[in-house]
Structure formats: C-alpha cells, structure tokens
C-alpha positions in Angstrom: -13.8 -47.8 13.9 -14.0 -47.4 10.2 -16.5 -44.4 10.4 -14.1 -42.6 12.8 -11.4 -42.8 10.1 -13.7 -41.2 7.7 -14.4 -38.4 10.2 -10.7 -37.9 10.8 -9.9 -37.7 7.0 -12.9 -35.3 6.5 -11.5 -32.9 9.2 -7.9 -33.2 7.8 -9.1 -32.5 4.2 -11.2 -29.6 5.4 -8.3 -28.0 7.2 -6.1 -28.6 4.1 -8.6 -27.0 1.8 -9.0 -24.0 4.1 -5.2 -23.6 4.2 -5.0 -23.8 0.4 -7.7 -21.2 0.0 -5.9 -18.8 2.4 -2.6 -19.2 0.5 -4.3 -18.6 -2.9 -6.1 -15.6 -1.6 -2.9 -14.1 -0.2 -1.2 -14.5 -3.5 -3.9 -13.2 -5.8 -5.2 -10.1 -3.9 -1.8 -8.6 -3.1 -1.5 -6.5 -6.2 -5.0 -5.0 -5.9 -4.8 -4.3 -2.2 -1.3 -2.7 -2.6 -2.5 -0.5 -5.4 -5.6 0.9 -3.6 -3.7 1.2 -0.3 -0.9 3.1 -2.1 -3.4 5.4 -3.8 -5.3 6.2 -0.5 -2.1 6.7 1.5 -0.6 9.0 -1.2 -3.8 11.2 -1.2 -4.0 11.4 2.6 -0.3 12.1 3.0 -0.4 14.9 0.4 -3.3 16.5 2.3 -1.5 16.1 5.6 1.7 17.8 4.3 0.1 21.0 3.0 2.0 24.1 4.0 -0.8 26.3 5.3 1.5 29.2 6.1 2.7 29.4 2.5 -0.9 29.2 1.3 -2.0 32.1 3.6 0.9 34.3 2.4 0.9 33.5 -1.4 -2.6 31.9 -2.0 -0.8 29.0 -3.7 -0.8 25.3 -2.7 2.5 23.9 -1.6 3.5 20.7 0.2 6.5 20.0 2.4 8.5 17.1 0.9 10.0 15.9 4.1 6.7 15.9 5.9 5.1 14.0 3.0 7.7 11.3 3.1 7.5 11.0 6.9 3.6 10.8 6.9 3.7 8.4 3.9 6.1 6.0 5.6 4.1 6.1 8.9 0.8 5.4 7.2 2.3 2.7 5.0 3.7 0.9 8.1 0.3 1.1 9.8 -1.6 -0.2 6.8 0.5 -2.9 5.4 1.3 -6.2 7.1 4.2 -6.4 9.5 5.5 -9.6 8.0 5.6 -8.5 4.4 8.6 -6.8 2.8 8.2 -3.6 0.8 10.5 -1.3 -1.0 9.3 2.3 -1.4 10.8 4.7 -4.0 9.9 8.3 -4.4 10.2 10.0 -7.8 9.4 13.5 -8.8 8.5 15.1 -5.5 7.6 18.7 -6.3 6.5 21.1 -3.6 4.7 23.7 -5.8 2.6 22.7 -7.7 2.2 19.6 -5.5 3.1 16.4 -7.5 4.4 13.1 -6.2 5.3 9.9 -7.8 5.5 6.9 -5.5 6.5 3.3 -6.3 6.1 0.3 -4.0 7.7 -3.1 -4.8 6.4 -6.1 -2.9 6.4 -9.8 -3.3 3.2 -11.7 -4.1 4.1 -14.6 -1.8 4.4 -17.0 -4.7 8.1 -17.5 -4.3 8.6 -18.2 -0.6 12.3 -18.9 -0.7 13.6 -15.9 -2.6 13.4 -12.3 -1.5 12.9 -10.7 -4.8 10.0 -8.3 -5.5 7.7 -9.3 -8.2 4.8 -6.8 -7.8 5.4 -3.2 -8.7 2.8 -0.5 -8.2 3.3 3.1 -9.2 1.1 6.1 -8.5 1.4 9.7 -9.8 -0.6 12.2 -7.8 -1.3 15.9 -8.3 -3.0 17.9 -5.7 -5.5 20.3 -7.1 -8.0 22.7 -5.6 -10.7 25.0 -6.9 -11.6 28.1 -5.1 -15.3 29.1 -4.7 -15.9 32.6 -5.8 
C-alpha cells in the first residue's frame, strides 16, 4: 500500500512539473516567436501586395496599401494562436517606394487576470529590388 502512494505522488509530481514547464515556455518564448513571425509576415505581405500593372507601366516598384493590410491581417490570424490577444498598428505605409512600419502588442501570459499588453514588437520594412542588366 505504501509503495502505491509513492507511485501516485510520482505521477502527480510529474504532471505538475510538465505543466509548469509548459507555462514557463509559453511565457518566455512569446517575444521571440512574435518578432520573427511579424518579420516574415511583413515580408510576405509586401511581396503579395506588389502592383504589377504599375511596375509594367513605369518600371517602379509600388505596393497597394489596402491589399497589404488585408493580406497582413489574414496571415497574422493564420499564424498566431486563436486564444491570444493582439493589437496591430500600422505606421508609415508608403506605396512608392514601398515602406511599412508595423507594431504588434501582445501579452506574454505572465499576468493572467489583466488584459494589458506587455510585449511590443515593431518592424520597419523597405522593399528593394535590383535589376539584372
């Protein structure tokens, strides 16, 4: 009987340790994951929103602001977790030359009761290209 209690407590402590590890991992890697996701989503959204008709006519690169914002929000919703809360701000959206500034505010999960954002990631991206002659 006494050895079954030891087995029970071993299983309970193992589950508690795994739960603690998952909670700590969720808190510590949020900033890094959000930054690299933001960077990749911004680059891909800029490439998706290139106005090819303008490029053919004037041989200059230009993006469509509305299309960029639409593609960015769609990609962000697909990539980020459905239970997390994010606030997205766009600053300095220029069509030609293509430049965007995006800010994402998220919570790290450390304060479970409050809904304030404590992690802020900002990315400035400029789309450049080089023609081969």
